[in-house]
C-alpha positions as CSV (number, residue, x, y, z in Angstrom):
1,X,77.8,-78.6,-66.4
2,X,77.4,-78.3,-62.6
3,X,79.3,-75.0,-62.6
4,X,77.0,-73.6,-65.3
5,X,74.0,-74.4,-63.1
6,X,75.6,-72.9,-60.1
7,X,76.4,-69.6,-61.9
8,X,72.9,-69.4,-63.3
9,X,71.4,-69.9,-59.9
10,X,73.6,-67.3,-58.4
11,X,72.6,-64.8,-61.1
12,X,68.9,-65.6,-60.5
13,X,69.4,-65.0,-56.8
14,X,71.2,-61.7,-57.4
15,X,68.6,-60.5,-59.8
16,X,65.9,-61.4,-57.2
17,X,67.7,-59.4,-54.5
18,X,68.1,-56.5,-56.8
19,X,64.4,-56.5,-57.7
20,X,63.5,-56.8,-54.0
21,X,65.7,-53.8,-53.2
22,X,64.3,-51.8,-56.0
23,X,60.7,-52.5,-54.9
24,X,61.7,-51.6,-51.4
25,X,63.2,-48.4,-52.6
26,X,60.1,-47.6,-54.6
27,X,57.8,-48.3,-51.7
28,X,59.7,-46.3,-49.1
29,X,59.2,-42.9,-50.7
30,X,55.5,-43.6,-51.2
31,X,55.1,-44.6,-47.5
32,X,57.1,-41.6,-46.4
33,X,54.9,-39.3,-48.5
34,X,51.7,-41.0,-47.2
35,X,52.9,-40.7,-43.6
36,X,53.8,-37.0,-44.1
37,X,50.4,-36.3,-45.7
38,X,48.6,-38.1,-42.8
39,X,50.7,-36.1,-40.3
40,X,50.0,-32.8,-42.0
41,X,46.2,-33.5,-42.2
42,X,46.2,-34.4,-38.5
43,X,47.9,-31.2,-37.6
44,X,45.5,-29.2,-39.8
45,X,42.5,-30.8,-38.1
46,X,44.0,-30.2,-34.7
47,X,44.6,-26.5,-35.5
48,X,41.1,-26.1,-36.8
49,X,39.6,-27.7,-33.7
50,X,41.7,-25.4,-31.5
51,X,40.6,-22.4,-33.5
52,X,37.0,-23.4,-33.1
53,X,37.3,-24.0,-29.3
54,X,39.2,-20.8,-28.7
55,X,36.4,-18.3,-29.7
56,X,33.9,-20.3,-27.5
57,X,36.3,-20.2,-24.6
58,X,36.9,-16.4,-25.1
59,X,33.1,-15.8,-25.4
60,X,32.5,-17.7,-22.2
61,X,35.3,-15.9,-20.5
62,X,33.9,-12.6,-21.5
63,X,30.2,-13.4,-20.9
64,X,30.5,-14.7,-17.3
65,X,32.3,-11.6,-15.9
66,X,29.9,-9.4,-17.8
67,X,26.9,-11.0,-16.2
68,X,28.5,-10.9,-12.8
69,X,29.3,-7.3,-13.2
70,X,25.7,-6.6,-14.3
71,X,24.3,-8.3,-11.2
72,X,26.6,-6.4,-8.9
73,X,25.8,-3.1,-10.6
74,X,22.1,-3.8,-10.4
75,X,22.4,-4.6,-6.7
76,X,24.3,-1.3,-6.1
77,X,21.6,0.6,-8.0
78,X,18.8,-0.9,-6.0
79,X,20.6,-0.2,-2.7
80,X,21.2,3.4,-3.9
81,X,17.5,3.8,-4.7
82,X,16.5,2.5,-1.3
83,X,18.8,4.9,0.4
84,X,17.5,7.8,-1.6
85,X,13.9,6.9,-0.9
86,X,14.5,6.6,2.8
87,X,16.3,9.9,2.8
88,X,13.4,11.6,1.0
89,X,10.9,10.2,3.5
90,X,13.1,11.3,6.4
91,X,13.4,14.8,5.0
92,X,9.7,15.1,4.4
93,X,8.9,13.9,7.9
94,X,11.5,16.3,9.5
95,X,11.2,19.4,7.3
96,X,7.4,19.5,6.7
97,X,5.8,21.2,9.8
98,X,2.6,19.6,11.0
99,X,-0.3,21.4,12.8
100,X,-0.2,20.8,16.6
101,X,-3.2,19.4,18.3
102,X,-5.1,21.3,21.0
103,X,-7.6,19.4,23.2
104,X,-9.6,19.6,26.4
105,X,-8.8,16.5,28.4
106,X,-11.0,16.9,31.5
107,X,-13.3,19.4,33.1
108,X,-14.2,19.5,36.8
109,X,-17.2,21.5,38.1
110,X,-16.1,23.7,41.0
111,X,-19.3,25.6,41.4
112,X,-22.7,25.3,39.7
113,X,-26.1,27.1,40.2
114,X,-29.1,27.1,38.0
115,X,-32.8,28.0,38.0
116,X,-35.8,26.9,36.0
117,X,-38.4,29.6,36.8
118,X,-39.5,32.2,36.5
119,X,-36.3,32.9,34.4
120,X,-34.1,29.9,33.5
121,X,-30.4,30.6,34.1
122,X,-27.1,29.0,35.1
123,X,-23.9,30.1,36.7
124,X,-20.9,27.8,37.0
125,X,-17.1,27.6,37.3
126,X,-15.0,25.0,35.6
127,X,-11.4,23.8,36.2
128,X,-10.3,22.5,32.8
129,X,-7.2,20.6,31.9
130,X,-6.0,21.1,28.3
131,X,-3.1,19.9,26.3
132,X,-1.1,21.0,23.2
133,X,0.7,18.2,21.4
134,X,3.5,19.2,19.1
135,X,4.4,16.3,16.7
136,X,7.2,18.3,14.9
137,X,10.9,17.8,15.2
138,X,11.2,21.5,16.2
139,X,9.5,23.5,18.9
140,X,6.1,25.3,18.5
141,X,5.8,28.8,19.9
142,X,2.3,30.3,20.1
143,X,0.9,33.6,21.3
144,X,-1.9,34.5,23.7
145,X,-4.9,32.3,22.8
146,X,-8.6,32.8,23.7
147,X,-10.7,29.8,24.3
148,X,-14.5,30.3,23.9
149,X,-17.3,28.4,25.6
150,X,-20.7,28.7,23.9
151,X,-24.3,27.5,24.4
152,X,-26.2,27.0,21.2
153,X,-23.7,29.3,19.4
154,X,-23.9,32.0,22.0
155,X,-20.7,32.7,24.0
156,X,-21.2,32.1,27.7
157,X,-17.6,32.1,28.9
158,X,-14.0,32.7,27.8
159,X,-10.5,32.1,29.1
160,X,-7.1,33.3,27.8
161,X,-4.1,30.9,27.5
162,X,-0.8,32.7,27.9
163,X,1.9,32.4,25.2
164,X,4.5,29.7,25.7
165,X,6.7,27.3,23.8
166,X,6.1,23.6,23.3
167,X,9.2,21.5,22.9
168,X,9.8,19.2,19.8
169,X,7.8,16.0,19.8
170,X,6.2,16.6,23.2
171,X,2.9,17.5,24.9
172,X,2.4,20.5,27.1
173,X,-0.3,20.4,29.8
174,X,-2.1,23.5,31.1
175,X,-4.9,24.3,33.6
176,X,-7.5,26.9,33.2
177,X,-10.3,28.2,35.4
178,X,-13.4,29.4,33.4
179,X,-16.5,31.2,34.7
180,X,-19.7,30.7,32.7
181,X,-23.1,32.2,32.9
182,X,-26.3,32.6,30.9
183,X,-26.5,36.4,31.0
184,X,-26.0,36.7,27.2
185,X,-28.6,34.0,26.4
186,X,-31.6,35.9,27.7
187,X,-35.1,34.3,27.7
188,X,-34.6,31.4,25.4
189,X,-37.1,28.6,25.3
190,X,-34.4,26.1,24.5
191,X,-32.5,27.1,27.7
192,X,-35.6,26.5,29.8
193,X,-36.2,23.1,28.2
194,X,-32.6,22.1,28.7
195,X,-32.5,23.2,32.3
196,X,-35.7,21.4,33.1
197,X,-34.2,18.2,31.4
198,X,-31.0,18.7,33.5
199,X,-28.4,18.7,30.7
200,X,-26.5,21.5,28.9
201,X,-24.5,21.0,25.8
202,X,-21.6,23.4,25.5
203,X,-19.1,23.8,22.7
204,X,-15.4,24.8,23.2
205,X,-13.5,26.4,20.3
206,X,-10.2,28.1,19.8
207,X,-7.5,28.7,17.1
208,X,-4.0,28.7,18.7
209,X,-1.8,30.4,16.1
210,X,2.0,30.1,16.3
211,X,5.1,29.1,14.4
212,X,7.1,25.8,14.2
213,X,10.8,26.3,14.2
214,X,12.6,23.2,12.8
215,X,16.0,24.8,12.9
216,X,17.2,27.1,15.7
217,X,20.5,28.0,17.3
218,X,19.0,29.5,20.4
219,X,16.1,31.6,21.7
220,X,17.2,34.7,20.0
221,X,18.3,33.2,16.7
222,X,15.5,31.3,14.9
223,X,15.5,29.9,11.4
224,X,12.7,28.5,9.2
225,X,9.7,29.5,11.3
226,X,6.6,28.2,9.6
227,X,3.1,29.4,10.6
228,X,0.9,26.7,12.0
229,X,-2.5,26.6,13.9
230,X,-3.7,24.3,16.6
231,X,-7.5,24.2,16.3
232,X,-9.7,23.3,19.3
233,X,-13.2,22.0,18.7
234,X,-14.8,20.1,21.6
235,X,-18.3,19.4,23.0
236,X,-19.2,19.1,26.7
237,X,-22.3,17.7,28.2
238,X,-23.0,19.1,31.7
239,X,-25.2,17.2,34.1
240,X,-26.9,19.9,36.2
241,X,-28.4,17.8,39.0
242,X,-25.1,15.9,39.5
243,X,-23.0,19.0,38.9
244,X,-20.5,17.3,36.7
245,X,-19.3,17.1,33.1
246,X,-20.2,13.6,31.9
247,X,-19.0,13.7,28.3
248,X,-16.2,15.3,26.4
249,X,-15.7,14.8,22.7
250,X,-13.0,16.6,20.7
251,X,-12.7,16.4,16.9
């Protein structure tokens, strides 16, 4: 009887062990499949996230150098435009000849005689200092120039300026002696009135014609000579009693 119970208990234990092993064998494949599926899904998600990040990184990597290149290119373009503008201004200043300026700087009265009646008249001698200013980057050569002194539009004196050359961007000074008289004025009531008042207003005019040479390889070889005129237009006020020129105005 005891042996029968022992055998039955052993069989029950063996059957329990077999069922446990079978259940373990059934659960292991399911766990392995589940783990594999989880691993595969994780890999897929990781690959998808990598694929999503890679285009953004590539876009950033291409965008930043492009913007930097554009800024550099723009800076170079602006610098080139500035250089071109400065070059144009320089060429305009250098290769566009300007008109020289001709002026009377001072007049000293060396001799002066005048009468009021019966016939008003005057006779005087001036020592004038004049200048020709050449603002060009090339020399200015002018020919013999006549300077006319007039009283109320009537010429009362004249002087000739010899031809000469004025260096680039410089001023040439010259002295001239002028004899003036009222012989060509005649019996003019205005002259009598002005002489009695003691002041004479004279105008000084001239057109100094010449050429500006911006390029030259010497006195005999001149290139690019451009015609230019230095106009002189001044007004003198002569104080007869004091025998001096008290006012000079040049336009």
